[in-house]
C-alpha positions in Angstrom: -67.5 115.5 -93.1 -64.0 117.1 -94.3 -65.6 119.8 -95.5 -68.7 121.8 -96.0 -70.9 120.8 -99.0 -72.0 122.7 -102.2 -75.6 121.7 -101.8 -77.4 118.5 -101.2 -78.9 117.5 -105.0 -76.1 115.0 -106.4 -77.9 115.2 -109.7 -76.2 118.8 -110.0 -73.5 118.3 -107.7 -70.1 116.3 -108.7 -70.0 115.5 -104.9 -68.5 112.3 -103.0 -69.7 114.0 -99.9 -73.0 115.0 -101.3 -73.6 111.2 -102.6 -72.4 109.7 -99.3 -75.5 111.7 -97.2 -77.8 111.1 -99.8 -79.5 108.1 -98.7 -80.3 109.8 -95.3 -82.6 112.5 -97.5 -83.4 110.9 -100.6 -84.9 107.7 -102.1 -83.9 105.8 -105.1 -85.5 103.0 -107.2 -83.3 100.8 -106.4 -80.7 100.8 -103.0 -77.5 98.6 -102.3 -76.9 96.6 -99.6 -73.7 95.9 -97.3 -72.8 92.5 -100.0 -73.0 95.0 -102.8 -76.6 93.5 -104.2 -79.3 96.0 -105.6 -82.3 95.7 -103.4 -86.1 97.3 -103.9 -86.4 101.0 -102.7 -88.9 102.9 -104.6 -89.4 100.4 -107.0 -91.5 96.8 -105.6 -88.6 94.4 -107.6 -85.3 95.1 -109.4 -86.2 94.7 -113.6 -85.0 91.7 -114.6 -84.8 89.2 -118.4 -86.6 86.3 -116.2 -89.5 88.2 -114.2 -90.3 90.3 -117.2 -88.8 93.7 -116.3 -86.7 93.8 -119.4 -87.5 93.0 -122.3 -86.2 90.1 -124.8 -84.4 92.3 -126.5 -83.1 94.2 -123.9 -84.7 97.8 -125.2 -87.4 97.9 -122.5 -87.3 98.2 -119.3 -90.6 98.0 -116.6 -90.5 99.9 -113.1 -93.2 99.1 -110.8 -93.6 101.2 -107.9 -94.5 101.3 -103.8 -97.5 102.7 -103.3 -98.8 104.7 -99.9 -95.1 106.9 -100.3 -95.1 109.9 -99.2 -92.2 112.9 -99.9 -91.0 114.8 -96.4 -94.0 117.7 -97.5 -97.1 115.4 -97.0 -97.2 115.1 -101.2 -97.4 111.2 -102.5 -95.0 110.2 -104.3 -96.0 108.2 -108.1 -95.3 107.8 -111.6 -95.4 111.1 -112.6 -92.2 111.9 -110.0 -90.0 109.1 -111.9 -90.9 110.0 -115.6 -89.9 113.8 -114.8 -86.5 112.3 -112.6 -85.4 111.2 -115.8 -86.7 114.0 -117.6 -84.3 116.1 -115.7 -81.4 113.9 -115.9 -82.0 113.7 -119.4 -82.4 118.2 -119.5 -78.9 118.9 -121.3 -79.5 122.8 -119.1 -79.1 120.8 -115.8 -74.6 120.2 -114.8 -75.6 116.9 -115.0 -72.2 114.7 -113.5 -72.6 111.8 -115.6 -75.5 110.9 -118.0 -74.5 107.4 -118.7 -77.2 105.1 -119.4 -79.8 108.2 -119.4 -77.8 108.8 -123.3 -79.8 105.7 -124.4 -83.5 106.2 -123.2 -85.8 107.1 -126.4 -88.9 107.6 -124.3 -90.3 107.2 -120.9 -94.2 107.3 -120.1 -95.9 105.8 -116.8 -98.5 103.5 -117.6 -100.3 103.6 -114.9 -99.8 105.6 -111.4 -97.4 103.2 -110.2 -95.9 101.9 -113.2 -93.1 103.4 -115.6 -92.0 101.9 -119.1 -88.5 103.1 -120.4 -87.5 102.3 -124.1 -84.0 102.5 -124.5 -82.4 103.5 -128.3 -80.5 99.9 -127.9 -79.6 97.5 -125.5 -77.2 98.8 -122.7 -76.2 95.9 -120.2 -75.6 98.3 -117.2 -78.5 100.0 -117.8 -80.6 98.8 -114.4 -78.3 99.6 -112.1 -77.1 103.0 -114.0 -80.6 104.9 -113.3 -81.7 106.3 -110.1 -80.0 103.2 -107.9 -77.7 103.4 -105.0 -75.5 101.4 -107.3 -74.9 103.6 -109.5 -71.3 105.4 -110.7 -72.9 108.5 -109.5 -75.6 107.8 -108.0 -79.3 110.1 -108.7 -82.2 110.0 -106.1 -85.5 110.5 -107.4 -87.0 114.3 -107.6 -90.3 116.1 -106.5 -92.5 116.7 -109.5 -94.1 118.4 -107.5 -92.1 121.0 -106.6 -89.6 121.2 -109.1 -91.2 120.2 -113.2 -91.4 123.0 -115.8 -88.3 124.6 -114.5 -85.5 125.4 -117.3 -83.0 123.9 -115.4 -82.2 123.5 -111.1 -78.4 123.8 -111.0 -79.3 127.0 -108.4 -82.4 126.3 -107.5 -83.2 127.0 -103.5 -84.1 122.8 -103.6 -80.5 122.1 -104.0 -80.4 123.4 -100.6 -83.5 122.5 -98.5 -84.2 119.2 -100.5 -87.4 117.2 -100.2 -87.1 113.8 -100.3 -87.9 110.4 -99.6 -85.7 109.2 -97.7 -85.6 108.3 -93.8 -84.8 111.8 -92.8 -85.8 115.0 -93.2 -83.8 118.2 -93.4 -84.0 120.4 -90.2 -81.5 123.2 -90.9 -77.8 123.7 -92.3 -75.5 125.8 -90.8 -72.9 126.5 -93.1 -69.1 125.2 -92.5 -70.4 124.1 -89.1 -73.2 121.4 -89.2 -76.6 119.8 -90.6 -79.7 118.4 -88.8 -82.1 115.8 -90.1 -85.1 114.4 -88.1 -86.5 111.2 -88.6 -89.4 111.5 -90.9 -92.8 109.8 -89.1 -94.1 109.0 -92.5 -91.1 107.5 -94.1 -93.0 104.2 -95.8 -90.5 101.6 -94.2 -91.4 103.1 -90.6 -90.0 106.1 -88.2 -86.4 105.4 -87.9 -85.6 104.6 -84.2 -83.2 107.3 -84.0 -84.8 110.7 -84.1 -82.3 112.8 -85.3 -79.2 112.6 -87.0 -76.5 115.7 -86.7 -73.4 115.8 -89.5 -70.5 117.8 -88.4 -68.3 119.5 -90.6 -64.5 119.2 -89.0 -61.8 120.6 -91.5 -59.2 119.4 -89.6 -58.3 115.9 -88.9 -57.0 116.6 -85.6 -60.2 118.6 -84.1 -62.1 115.2 -85.3 -59.5 112.9 -84.0 -60.2 115.0 -80.7 -64.3 114.8 -81.5 -63.3 110.9 -81.7 -61.4 110.3 -78.5 -63.9 112.3 -76.5 -67.2 111.0 -77.3 -68.4 114.0 -79.0 -69.2 111.8 -82.2 -71.1 108.5 -82.6 -70.0 107.4 -86.3 -67.0 108.4 -88.1 -65.4 106.6 -91.3 -61.8 106.8 -91.2 -61.8 106.8 -95.4 -57.8 106.4 -96.8 -57.2 110.1 -97.4 -57.1 110.5 -93.7 -53.8 108.4 -93.5 -53.0 105.4 -91.1 -52.4 107.9 -88.8 -56.2 108.7 -88.2 -56.8 104.5 -88.3 -54.5 104.9 -85.0 -56.1 107.4 -83.6 -59.6 105.9 -83.9 -58.3 102.5 -82.5 -57.5 104.8 -79.2 -61.4 104.5 -78.2 -62.6 102.1 -75.8 -66.3 102.2 -76.8 -66.2 101.4 -80.4 -66.5 99.2 -82.9 -64.0 99.4 -85.5 -64.6 97.5 -88.8 -61.4 97.8 -91.7 -64.1 97.1 -95.4 -62.5 97.0 -98.2 -64.4 98.0 -101.2 -64.3 98.6 -104.8 -62.9 101.7 -105.0 -59.5 101.7 -107.1 -57.0 105.2 -106.2 -54.8 105.9 -109.4 -53.0 109.0 -110.2 -54.4 111.1 -113.3 -52.2 111.9 -116.1 -53.3 114.9 -118.3 -52.3 113.5 -122.0 -53.9 116.7 -123.4 -51.0 119.4 -122.3 -47.6 118.4 -123.0 -45.0 117.0 -122.2 -48.0 114.1 -121.1 -49.4 114.3 -125.0 -46.3 111.7 -125.4 -46.7 108.0 -123.9 -42.3 107.8 -123.1 -43.1 110.8 -120.8 -46.2 108.4 -119.3 -44.4 106.0 -119.3 -41.1 107.4 -117.7 -43.1 108.7 -114.8 -44.8 105.8 -114.0 -41.9 104.3 -113.7 -40.0 106.8 -111.7 -42.4 106.3 -109.5 -42.1 103.9 -106.7 -46.0 103.5 -105.5 -45.8 100.6 -103.6 -43.4 102.4 -101.3 -45.5 105.5 -101.1 -48.6 103.8 -100.5 -47.5 101.1 -97.5 -46.1 104.5 -96.2 -49.1 106.8 -96.3 -52.4 104.4 -95.7 -50.8 101.1 -94.2 -53.3 98.7 -93.4 -55.7 100.3 -95.6 -53.9 100.0 -98.7 -54.9 96.9 -101.0 -52.4 96.1 -103.6 -53.5 96.2 -107.2 -52.3 96.4 -111.1 -56.2 97.4 -112.4 -59.3 99.1 -112.1 -60.8 95.4 -110.2 -59.9 93.5 -107.5 -59.4 89.5 -107.6 -62.8 87.9 -107.8 -64.5 91.0 -109.4 -66.4 91.4 -112.7 -63.8 90.9 -115.4 -60.6 90.7 -112.8 -57.4 89.9 -114.7 -54.3 88.9 -113.4 -52.8 89.2 -116.7 -52.9 92.9 -116.6 -49.7 94.4 -114.6 -48.4 97.8 -114.4 -44.4 98.3 -115.2 -42.6 98.0 -111.7 -40.1 100.8 -110.6 -37.4 101.3 -112.5 -35.5 104.9 -112.6 -33.1 103.3 -115.6 -35.7 101.7 -117.8 -37.3 105.6 -117.0 -34.2 107.6 -117.7 -34.2 105.9 -121.3 -37.3 107.1 -122.2 -36.4 110.3 -121.6 -33.7 110.2 -124.1 -35.4 108.7 -126.2 -38.1 111.8 -126.5 -35.6 114.1 -126.5 -35.4 115.4 -122.8 -32.1 115.4 -121.8 -30.4 115.6 -118.5 -28.2 118.7 -118.0 -25.2 119.3 -115.5 -27.8 119.6 -113.0 -30.0 116.7 -113.8 -32.8 118.5 -114.5 -34.3 117.4 -117.9 -34.8 120.2 -120.9 -35.4 120.3 -124.8 -35.6 122.6 -127.1 -34.8 125.2 -123.7 -38.2 124.4 -122.2 -37.7 122.6 -118.3 -39.4 119.5 -118.0 -41.9 120.5 -115.4 -45.3 119.2 -114.4 -48.3 120.6 -111.9 -49.5 118.7 -109.2 -52.9 119.2 -107.7 -54.3 118.0 -104.4 -56.7 118.9 -102.0 -56.5 121.5 -99.4 -58.7 118.7 -97.3 -56.5 115.8 -97.5 -53.2 115.1 -96.1 -52.9 111.8 -97.4 -53.4 113.4 -101.2 -50.5 116.8 -99.8 -48.2 114.0 -98.7 -48.6 111.7 -102.1 -47.7 114.8 -103.9 -44.3 115.1 -102.1 -43.5 111.5 -102.4 -43.9 112.3 -106.2 -42.3 115.2 -106.6 -38.8 113.5 -104.5 -39.2 110.5 -106.4 -39.3 112.6 -109.9 -36.6 114.8 -109.2 -34.1 111.7 -109.6 -35.4 112.0 -113.1 -34.6 115.4 -113.7 -38.3 116.3 -113.7 -39.5 119.2 -111.5 -42.8 118.6 -109.9 -44.7 121.6 -108.6 -47.3 121.2 -106.1 -50.7 123.2 -105.7 -53.6 122.6 -103.3 -57.4 123.3 -104.1 -60.1 122.7 -101.9 -62.4 120.1 -102.3 -64.5 121.6 -104.4 -63.4 124.0 -106.6 -61.1 120.7 -107.3 -64.5 118.8 -108.6 -66.7 122.4 -109.5 -68.5 122.0 -112.9 -66.4 123.0 -116.1 -68.8 126.6 -116.1 -67.6 127.3 -112.6 -64.3 126.8 -113.6 -63.8 123.1 -111.7 -59.8 122.5 -111.8 -60.7 118.7 -113.2 -63.3 119.7 -115.3 -61.3 122.3 -117.3 -58.1 120.4 -117.3 -55.9 122.8 -115.2 -53.8 120.1 -114.1 -51.1 117.8 -115.1 -51.2 115.2 -112.4 -53.6 114.4 -109.2 -53.9 111.6 -107.1 -57.7 110.3 -107.6 -60.1 107.7 -106.8 -62.9 105.9 -108.4 -65.9 104.7 -106.5 -67.8 102.4 -109.3 -70.1 100.8 -107.1 -72.3 98.0 -108.7 -72.2 99.4 -112.6 -69.4 96.7 -114.0 -68.8 99.1 -116.9 -65.9 101.6 -115.9 -65.6 103.0 -119.8 -67.2 105.9 -118.4 -64.0 107.5 -117.1 -62.2 107.1 -120.5 -64.6 107.5 -123.3 -64.4 110.1 -125.8 -67.7 111.0 -125.0 -67.1 110.8 -121.3 -64.8 114.1 -121.2 -65.9 117.2 -119.3 -68.7 118.8 -119.6 -70.3 115.3 -120.5 -68.7 113.4 -117.5 -65.5 113.0 -115.6 -62.9 112.0 -118.0 -60.7 114.1 -117.3 -57.6 113.1 -118.6 -59.1 113.7 -122.0 -58.5 110.0 -123.3 -60.0 109.7 -126.8 -58.6 106.0 -128.0 -59.7 104.0 -131.0 -59.2 101.0 -129.2 -60.9 102.2 -125.9 -63.8 103.1 -128.7 -64.0 99.8 -129.5 -63.7 98.0 -126.6 -66.4 99.6 -124.6 -68.7 99.3 -127.5 -68.2 95.6 -127.1 -69.0 96.1 -123.8 -71.8 97.7 -123.4 -74.2 96.6 -126.6 -74.1 93.5 -125.3 -76.2 91.3 -123.4 -73.8 88.1 -123.0 -71.8 88.5 -119.9 -68.2 86.8 -121.5 -68.4 89.8 -124.4 -69.3 92.2 -121.6 -65.7 91.2 -119.4 -63.7 90.9 -123.3 -64.3 94.2 -123.6 -63.9 95.2 -120.3 -60.4 93.2 -120.1 -59.1 95.0 -123.4 -60.0 98.7 -121.8 -57.8 97.9 -118.5 -54.9 96.6 -121.0 -55.4 99.4 -122.8 -55.1 102.2 -120.3 -51.9 100.2 -118.9 -50.1 100.1 -122.2 -50.3 103.7 -123.0 -50.0 105.0 -119.5 -53.2 106.9 -119.2 -53.3 106.4 -115.9 -51.6 104.6 -112.6 -53.0 102.4 -110.8 -52.4 102.3 -107.2 -54.2 99.6 -105.6 -57.6 99.5 -103.6 -58.0 100.5 -100.0 -60.2 99.7 -97.2 -62.3 102.1 -95.3 -62.5 101.7 -91.6 -66.3 102.3 -90.4 -66.1 103.3 -86.5 -68.9 103.6 -84.4 -69.9 103.3 -80.3 -70.8 99.8 -79.4 -74.5 100.4 -78.4 -75.1 101.9 -81.5 -76.8 99.1 -83.4 -77.8 98.0 -87.3 -74.8 99.4 -88.7 -73.9 97.3 -92.1 -70.5 98.8 -93.8 -71.1 98.3 -97.6 -68.0 97.2 -100.4 -69.7 100.1 -102.6 -68.1 102.6 -99.8 -72.3 103.9 -99.4 -71.7 102.8 -95.3 -75.5 104.9 -94.8 -77.5 102.7 -96.9 -79.6 101.5 -94.1 -79.7 104.0 -91.3 -83.8 103.4 -91.3 -82.6 100.5 -89.7 -80.1 102.0 -86.9 -80.7 101.8 -83.3 -79.2 102.3 -79.8 -79.4 99.5 -77.8 -80.6 101.6 -74.6 -83.1 104.4 -75.6 -81.8 107.8 -76.4 -83.9 111.1 -75.7 -84.4 113.8 -78.6 -82.2 116.0 -77.7 -79.4 113.2 -78.3 -79.2 113.1 -81.7 -76.8 110.2 -83.4 -73.7 112.6 -84.6 
């Protein structure tokens, strides 16, 4: 991992690294396999209208649970844990990053120790993948009622640093800023994992990470696009390794904060989009890891629309828009209006050299238009912290930033753009609240008809491009690299590459003293 984690409970931490490691420790109603399909985990089957798990009117969902499953501390798992987990996700006192799906729940009750029925206030098309699955936008695990029930909130509960889960591995130790050590749970319901221990190393410096990889000090690594194409070149230098380039659903974008001047003017936002040569920048930064795209959908994905095209790099057109908005260029080329310079802040993470370099490219490109870009860097946890903890995104303390969204299996992306998902209720950090997006989102979410879902989704993307709420940068591939005697690794299109660690094994037996790293 590139930075230490704020905790190990995804329900109260909006942090991609927390979600990445969660399948090692936690259990879910459903998992997501390498091909991006929901598969049973703690539930025995995926609820659908065909198997009777979803009622004909779409307002009732029934889950059948596995028997004989035990928590890491030996306590039995049953329907009470599922009912409690829904209550925890819906508890307004808990700092839950995203309540999509949960905000449609009217009632949750246990019909018996291994059957749970959820009643919805109205049909919600993506409910099943949204709640307690690894396919959710923010994947939350099932939590232990016997340890957490009755608490006012769990935001700072000791459980978050020492979770008891239902996953294949249980926590042994956490040396802050250094490493997390996990041991195989001998009572895991799929059977004790073949690899006895996992060590997750926390290595902020990419150069150190490259050295550890080259010397064989680590066995498995994901070369995320944020590390850039040079990191991919470094991965390829190790002869005893497999490297899989896995395209996945994450789309990258420049987020514009339309709640703050000067970006509250659509003409300025569109000028910024026209003034950034994103194709040149992305090819320079990511090389073979970059996949071009003009929206939030890859070809072949649900609701993909090839007619959605963003404006191409055009400095002359951008200059005309700024002139029309009253931002005039002075003798030195710098633009101003009413005595105020045209300036914006670009936020980057200290852990990612790639995002910092992206900011530099943006600064250079927009300077040609007379726009001053001030670059500021914060650590990852500070950027993604909750609003109550003054997180940069949640507090809206930015103008421009490079970001990405891993939508997993939930077809609905409106969560990023709806009025009701503005912080602290969600991740609509740009503060978008557009009546046309609201109407399209309702069309998408309130129907069980796939054609109407797709139409609503396309309408949202069209409006985003028309109003330049985001600048889509395309998609990426992740370089999943692992030593060649590690078997069972199945990289996932969702980016959740640790989904089946219970099936990993070494071709030759290794001792307890030699963990996976």
